[in-house]
C-alpha positions as CSV (number, residue, x, y, z in Angstrom):
1,X,84.7,71.5,96.7
2,X,87.9,73.5,96.0
3,X,87.3,75.9,98.8
4,X,86.7,73.1,101.2
5,X,89.9,71.3,100.2
6,X,91.9,74.5,100.3
7,X,90.4,75.6,103.6
8,X,91.2,72.3,105.2
9,X,94.8,72.4,104.0
10,X,95.2,76.0,105.1
11,X,93.8,75.2,108.5
12,X,96.4,72.4,108.9
13,X,99.4,74.2,107.3
14,X,98.5,78.0,107.5
15,X,102.0,79.2,106.5
16,X,102.3,76.9,103.6
17,X,99.0,77.0,101.6
18,X,97.9,79.7,99.2
19,X,94.2,80.3,99.6
20,X,93.8,82.5,96.5
21,X,92.7,80.4,93.6
22,X,94.7,81.5,90.5
23,X,93.4,78.9,87.9
24,X,95.7,78.5,84.9
25,X,95.8,76.0,82.0
26,X,98.2,73.1,82.5
27,X,99.4,71.9,79.1
28,X,101.7,69.0,79.8
29,X,102.6,66.1,77.6
30,X,99.6,66.2,75.4
31,X,97.0,66.6,78.2
32,X,95.1,69.8,79.0
33,X,93.6,70.6,82.3
34,X,93.3,73.4,84.8
35,X,95.3,73.9,87.9
36,X,95.7,76.2,90.9
37,X,99.0,76.2,92.8
38,X,98.5,75.9,96.5
39,X,102.1,75.6,97.5
40,X,105.4,76.1,95.7
41,X,109.0,75.9,96.8
42,X,112.3,74.7,95.5
43,X,111.6,71.1,96.7
44,X,107.8,70.8,96.7
45,X,104.6,71.8,95.0
46,X,100.9,71.2,95.7
47,X,98.2,71.8,93.1
48,X,94.5,71.2,92.5
49,X,94.3,69.8,88.9
50,X,91.5,68.5,86.8
51,X,89.2,69.0,83.8
52,X,85.5,69.5,83.4
53,X,85.6,67.7,80.0
54,X,88.3,65.1,80.7
55,X,91.8,64.7,79.1
56,X,94.5,62.1,78.4
57,X,98.2,62.1,77.8
58,X,101.6,61.2,79.0
59,X,102.7,61.8,82.5
60,X,106.2,62.8,81.6
61,X,109.4,61.7,83.4
62,X,110.5,63.9,86.2
63,X,113.3,64.1,88.8
64,X,110.7,64.1,91.6
65,X,108.0,61.9,93.1
66,X,104.4,62.8,92.4
67,X,101.3,61.7,94.3
68,X,97.8,62.3,93.0
69,X,94.7,61.9,95.2
70,X,91.4,61.8,93.3
71,X,88.7,64.0,94.8
72,X,86.0,63.5,92.1
73,X,85.9,61.4,89.0
74,X,88.4,58.7,87.9
75,X,92.0,58.5,86.7
76,X,93.0,55.6,84.5
77,X,96.7,54.8,84.1
78,X,99.0,52.3,82.5
79,X,102.8,51.8,82.4
80,X,105.4,50.4,80.0
81,X,105.8,47.4,82.3
82,X,102.1,46.7,82.5
83,X,100.9,48.2,79.2
84,X,97.8,45.9,79.0
85,X,96.7,46.7,82.5
86,X,94.4,49.6,83.3
87,X,94.7,50.9,86.9
88,X,91.7,52.9,88.0
89,X,92.1,55.4,90.8
90,X,88.8,56.6,92.3
91,X,87.7,59.3,94.8
92,X,89.6,58.9,98.0
93,X,92.4,56.8,96.4
94,X,95.9,57.9,95.5
95,X,98.5,57.0,93.0
96,X,102.2,57.6,93.0
97,X,104.5,58.4,90.0
98,X,108.0,57.6,91.2
99,X,110.8,59.8,90.0
100,X,112.1,58.7,86.6
101,X,109.0,56.6,85.7
102,X,106.1,57.5,83.4
103,X,102.5,56.6,82.8
104,X,99.9,57.1,80.2
105,X,96.8,58.5,81.8
106,X,93.3,59.6,81.3
107,X,90.9,61.5,83.5
108,X,87.2,61.3,83.0
109,X,85.2,64.5,82.7
110,X,84.7,66.1,86.0
111,X,87.8,64.6,87.6
112,X,89.7,66.8,90.1
113,X,92.8,65.7,92.0
114,X,95.1,67.0,94.6
115,X,98.7,66.6,93.4
116,X,101.8,66.8,95.5
117,X,105.3,66.7,94.0
118,X,108.6,66.4,96.0
119,X,112.1,66.7,94.6
120,X,114.2,69.4,92.9
121,X,111.4,71.5,91.3
122,X,113.5,73.7,88.9
123,X,114.7,70.6,87.0
124,X,111.1,69.6,86.3
125,X,109.8,73.0,85.0
126,X,111.0,72.6,81.4
127,X,109.0,69.3,81.1
128,X,106.0,70.8,82.8
129,X,106.0,73.8,80.5
130,X,107.1,72.3,77.2
131,X,103.6,71.6,76.0
132,X,102.6,75.2,76.4
133,X,105.7,76.3,74.6
134,X,106.0,73.8,71.8
135,X,102.6,72.5,70.8
136,X,100.3,75.3,71.6
137,X,102.8,78.2,71.5
138,X,101.1,79.8,74.5
139,X,103.5,82.2,76.3
140,X,100.6,83.5,78.5
141,X,100.1,80.1,80.1
142,X,103.9,79.8,80.7
143,X,104.0,83.3,82.2
144,X,101.0,82.7,84.4
145,X,102.4,79.4,85.6
146,X,105.8,80.8,86.3
147,X,104.3,83.9,88.0
148,X,102.2,81.9,90.5
149,X,104.9,79.3,91.2
150,X,107.6,81.9,91.3
151,X,105.6,84.2,93.7
152,X,105.0,81.3,96.1
153,X,108.6,80.0,95.9
154,X,110.0,83.4,96.5
155,X,107.8,83.9,99.5
156,X,108.9,80.6,100.9
157,X,112.6,81.5,100.4
158,X,112.1,84.8,102.2
159,X,110.4,83.0,105.1
160,X,107.0,84.7,104.5
161,X,104.8,81.6,104.4
162,X,102.6,80.6,101.5
């Protein structure tokens, strides 16, 4: 599935999609999943994210807009404004987390999503990496994440594509 998604994206945007899958833990806001970064720049990122066993947590509040498209499984969300309402996002459907807003979320086991973020990425990195630094004390995950994102961002800044 991942190869098909990555291949399709790379065919459409060949200079912007990383085809090598560098899977790393994503420990953000109490949720644990796996991700591979497909695109990184100062203003955008694109990842495949999910979990074979499921997870739940807090989305975090970021200075960017984030869109998630479910490929397999389900994502359940709720917000402060509609705390008693469960929104279910299924395969082929998308959900947006607007900049500055937050959600509680849960993904069922076997849920995989394509996630796109747009905004000033460096301002969001502390929130995205805080879980790995504070709750799990995992500098390897932080280093791996920064290495992959940094490599792709540097390539983009130097005009060398993905």
